[in-house]
N, C-alpha and C positions, 0 to 999 in steps of 0.2 A: 503493499499500498504506499510506498514511499515514491512512486513515480507516476502519480496521477490516476491510476486505475487500481483496483483491488484484485490480487491474484494470490491470495496469502491462501495458507493451507490450515484447514482445522484440524485442531489439536484436540484429541479425546483427554488425553492427561491432563490438559489446561482448561478445557471446556470453553476455548474461544480460538479465533484467527489469530494466525501470527506469520509474521514474515519471514521470509528464505529465500537466500540467493543460491541458484543452482549455476555453477559455470562450466560450459563445455569446453573442451581445448580445441586448439586451433587445429583444421582438418576433421572436426568431429564427424565421425559415421557413425550412424545409429544402427548399423549392423555389425559393429565392432563392439567388443566387451573391455569395459575400462576399468582401471583401479580407481577407487572412490577416497576422498579425503573429506572428513567432518570437519569444519572449523568453528571452534568456538572462541569468541572474542574476549577481551581483557575487562577488568572490572571498570575501567573510564570509559569504555567504549560501547558500542552496538553492533550488530550486523551490517550497518552502512560503512563501518570501518575497511570492512573486509574489500569493498569497492576502490577506496581511497590507497590503502597501502598494501594490501595482500595479493590480490588479483593481478593487478599490473606487474608484479615482480616475478611471480610464477608464471603468467602468460608469457613474459620474455624469456624465462627459462625454459618453458615448453617449446617456444618459437625457435630457439637457438639450439634445441635437442638435448639441453642438460638435464632435464629431467622429461620422463616419459610422459605423454599425453594422459591425463587422468579428469578425473569430473570431480570439483570441488563445491561443497556445500557449505555456505555461511549460515548458521543458525543464530535467531534472536534468543539471548537468554537473559534480556531485561524482565523486571516485573511487572511493566505497563505495556510493552510492547511498542514504546514511542522511541524514533530515530532522536537521539541527543546526546550532548555530552554530559559525562557523568551521570547514566541512569542509577536506579537503583539495583542492585546487583542481586543474581541468584546463586551465584557458584554453580550452575547447571545442576543444582542438588535437588532432591526431593526433600521439601520443608513445608513449614507453616504458610510460606510464600506462594506454594504450589508444586506440581509433581514435573519439575524441569528435567530431571534425568530420565523420565519416561516420556517426556516430549521428545527428548534426542534420541533414545533408543529404542522406541515404539514408533510415535508418528513419524518423525522425521525420517528415522530409519526406513520405515516399511515405504513411506513416500516416494523416496529417492530409489529403492530397490523395485518397486513397481512400475516406475515410470521413466528409469533412464536403464540403459545396456549396461549394468556394474557387472564386473567380472564376480562370480559367487564365492570365489576362493578367498577365505579370510585373510591369507597372507597379500591381500591386494586392497585390505581396508586399513585406514590409518584415521585413528583419532587426534588432531591436532588443535593447539589453540596457543594463545599468550598470557601470562600470568593466571588470572582467574581460568581462565579457558584451557590452559596449559595443564593446571592442576585438575580439572574436569578431566582432561582426556586421559591423564594418568589412570584416575579414579575408575573412569569407564573402561579403560584398556585393560585393566587388572580385573575387573568385575566381569567383563564380558569378553574374555579371552578366546571363547569358542566363536567370536564374530570378528573380532579385531586384531590383527596381526601386527599392527605397528602404531606405536606411538610418538607424537611429536610433540614438545613442550618448550615454548621461549618463556624463560624466566617463570616456570610454573611454582607455585608456593605449594611445595610438598610438605606434609606433616608428618607426625609418628603415629596415625592412625593404622598404619598397616606394621604387621610384624613378620619374622620368620616362622620356621616350624617350631624352634625353640624358644619362641617369646621375644627374640633380639629384635631391636627397631633401628640400631645402627651398622649392620651388616651389610654386605654387597646385596644388591637387589637380585632376586633369583625368583622369577614368576611361577616357577614351578613350585617353590616352596614358600609361600606368604598367605596370610588370613588376615583378616580384619579383626582390629583390636577392638575388643569391647569394653573391656575392664581397665579403667584408669586409676584405679585405687593403688596399685604399686607404681613408683615413678622411677623404676629401675629402667636403666639404658643400657642393658646389654647388648654387647657386639655379637 
């Protein structure tokens, strides 16, 4: 709804229409299967920032052959869905503000996979983002590793919410051996 006509998608998780940008690569061929990257914006931005900062750089890289052609999806993660500087942030998580993770991993995921020629191989699926969006990309990449093959985070605010199989939170990241930390009563930072 940012460009004079309303083509937003309906989000069951949020119970409203939401903006979404889908970028198709140079030389796009609807008969070909493409990798896909779901892009989540930073705290002080919104999906409109994708058009100004991210899309031109990736478009240039794909045009030069430095990146393979891929479909890019910029997701609105603001509370009120308005394109403006410093919106109220959601961290793309399910909270009292709304079911924003479900919006990404159910509504947006299904919309893109049903309407565009996305390669079904999970190794061709990237969750990416900057700052707040990078944090969400890591969280969703870990939680949905059956669907996501790669994670890209630019200055992600990572936290100690995840731990390894022994309960350590400072060790090297090993996706085959991590779980969600639910008990914060012990403040041990075992490696």
